[in-house]
C-alpha positions, 0 to 999 in steps of 0.5 A: 168368820173370815168370810163375814169380815171379807164381806164387810170389807168388800161392802166398805170398799164397795161404798167408797167406789160408789161415792167416788163415782158419784163425786167424779160424774163430771170427769168420767171422760178425760179433759183436754186443754188444747182441744183446739188443736186436736179436734177429732179426738173431741168430735167424729164429725172431724174425720176427713178434714185433711185430704191426706192422713193426719196423726195427733198424740199426746199425754196429759198429766192433771193435778201434778203433785196429787196422788192418784190424780188423773193422767190421760194419753191419747192418739188419733188418725183421720183423713179424707178417703174420697170425694164426690164430683160435687165436692163432698167428702168421705172421712174415716179415722180412728181414735185411742184413749187411755185414762186413769185416776187412782184405782179406776181407769179405762182404754178406749178404742174406736173407729169413725166416719164422717161426711162433709157436704157442701152447702150455701155460701162457702159453708160446709156440714159435716156429720160423723159417728164413731163406734168402738169399745171401752175396757173399763178396769178397777184395781181393788188391790191398790185401795188401802184403808186404815189397818186394811188392804184390799190386795191382801183379801182374796174375797176382794182381789177375786172379784171381777175388776174389769168389763168390756162395753160397746161405745158410740159417739156422734158429731156434727160440724158446721164450718166456712173459711172464718167460723165454725160451730160443732155438737158432739155427744160422747158415751151416747150408750151409757153402759152401767157398772152394776158387775162391780156392785155399784149402781152407776152409770157412765154418763152421757157427755154433750158438748157444744163448740164455737170459734172464729178467725179474725184478721189482723195486721200482716200475718197475724190472726185472732182466734177466739173460741169457746165450749159448753160441756154437759153431763148428768150430775155435774155442773156445766163446764164453760171453757173459752180461749183466746189465742193468737196466731203468727203465719201459721207458724206459732200460736199462743194465748189464754184459756179459762175453764169456769171455777176450775183453771187459767190456762196457757196454750202454745203451739209451734210448727217446727217442720212443714208437717210437724206440729207441737202443742203445750198447754198449762193449767193453773188450778184455780178451784178447791184443789189449788192448794194440794195440786197446782198445775196441770201439763199437756203435751200434743204432737201433730203429723201431717202426711202431706205438704201443708200447702198442698193440704185441704184447709176449708176453714182457717179458723181452726187449723 
């Protein structure tokens, strides 16, 4: 009789998780508001943009005050490793992400290579790929139902709650001094979680990016940018941002993510090689009453003087 009850309990938990995965298709991979300050985390083609090592690290607390809300920590390191006589660049880097939302989470680690090729009239075209692995985890013991806690049932907690899967991301990046366009494909390999009894795959995410630099009076400049992100079973995510920059020291502005959030963004170069960024999201979607805010902090460290750094596209550096 105990086995029968355990079977039904596990089936109930699996059913709830299946519904949760279906509802969360649009955010199987983490969202970052300050993506203009951290392009390599979004697109492996950005590897090699700096002619010396550049480190970015950050933390995002989404929907503050909402129980089980997504939390993301991330870090990456990239730089140029070689340059041909013709000026073409070989770039290399590594990225790590740890994301959790309720009982579900994952840790991803990958290595990236990119090739930046000179083309006509000051333009460069970069293509890159990142290969690694992702460890998915599901804390079944953290699931609490009325009169039942999964952690107290060995039939559930003994069930495999981790799996390891390969990951492959691809990206292209076209840029000159004042304009950039990008395409990224994340989760190109769509692993299944059939091991957990769920008929669900981690979906491929496709993103398009674009932006420009407009010089204003004196040391001021204007940086409009936008992105479109697609994933099967989820609405298109549209993100537009308008940032102002003063002398490459302070950058600030506003952003809007369709039907989700209004954002305030700020970055400050506190030392010649050190920059900090902060983004705040005001939720404007269905969760605005329960969880009104999201916080994101990013640190950037460049291992060589800024004046000596390879900056072929001021539009996004």
